C-alpha positions in Angstrom: -21.7 8.1 31.9 -23.1 11.0 29.8 -25.4 10.5 26.9 -26.8 13.1 24.5 -30.1 12.4 22.7 -30.0 12.8 18.9 -31.8 16.2 19.1 -29.4 17.4 21.8 -26.4 16.3 19.8 -27.8 18.2 16.8 -28.3 21.4 18.7 -24.8 21.3 20.3 -23.2 20.6 16.9 -25.1 23.6 15.5 -23.9 25.8 18.3 -20.3 24.6 17.8 -20.4 25.7 14.2 -20.3 29.3 15.4 -17.0 28.7 17.3 -13.7 29.5 15.8 -11.8 26.9 17.9 -12.2 23.2 16.8 -10.5 22.1 20.0 -13.4 23.2 22.2 -15.8 20.6 23.6 -19.0 20.8 25.6 -18.3 20.9 29.3 -21.0 19.8 31.7 -20.7 20.8 35.4 -22.7 20.0 38.5 -22.4 21.3 42.1 -24.4 20.2 45.1 -25.9 23.1 47.0 -26.2 23.4 50.8 -29.9 22.5 50.6 -29.1 19.3 48.7 -30.2 20.5 45.3 -27.9 20.2 42.3 -26.9 23.2 40.1 -26.0 22.4 36.6 -24.0 24.3 34.0 -22.6 23.9 30.5 -20.5 25.7 28.1 -17.7 25.2 25.6 -14.2 24.7 27.0 -10.8 23.1 26.4 -10.0 19.7 27.9 -8.1 19.7 31.2 -6.0 17.1 33.0 -8.2 14.5 34.7 -11.3 15.4 32.8 -13.6 12.6 31.7 -14.0 12.9 28.0 -17.0 11.1 26.4 -18.2 11.2 22.8 -22.0 11.0 22.4 -23.9 11.8 19.2 -20.6 13.1 17.7 -20.1 15.6 20.5 -17.1 15.5 22.8 -18.4 16.0 26.4 -16.0 17.0 29.2 -16.7 16.5 32.9 -14.3 17.4 35.8 -13.6 14.9 38.5 -15.7 16.9 41.0 -18.8 16.8 38.8 -18.5 13.2 37.7 -20.4 11.6 40.6 -23.3 14.1 40.3 -23.6 13.5 36.5 -23.3 9.7 36.5 -25.8 8.3 33.9 -27.0 11.7 32.9 -29.0 12.1 29.6 -28.9 15.5 28.0 -32.0 16.2 25.9 -33.2 19.2 23.9 
């Protein structure tokens, strides 16, 4: 489902070093706008019920059920 490139994984791991909570993971979100475009967002968050949890490049990535269809086969690069 979600894949991070090695460089993206490295950047996310660096950013996570500044966090004081080891339970946080990278959350990716997507929303379809009225004009058909897709808005993307990301941040650090705790896992919630029904989240898809994927590990890529040593990073736990969380995706809510609503965002899953829009993020199918996404590659995150840096």
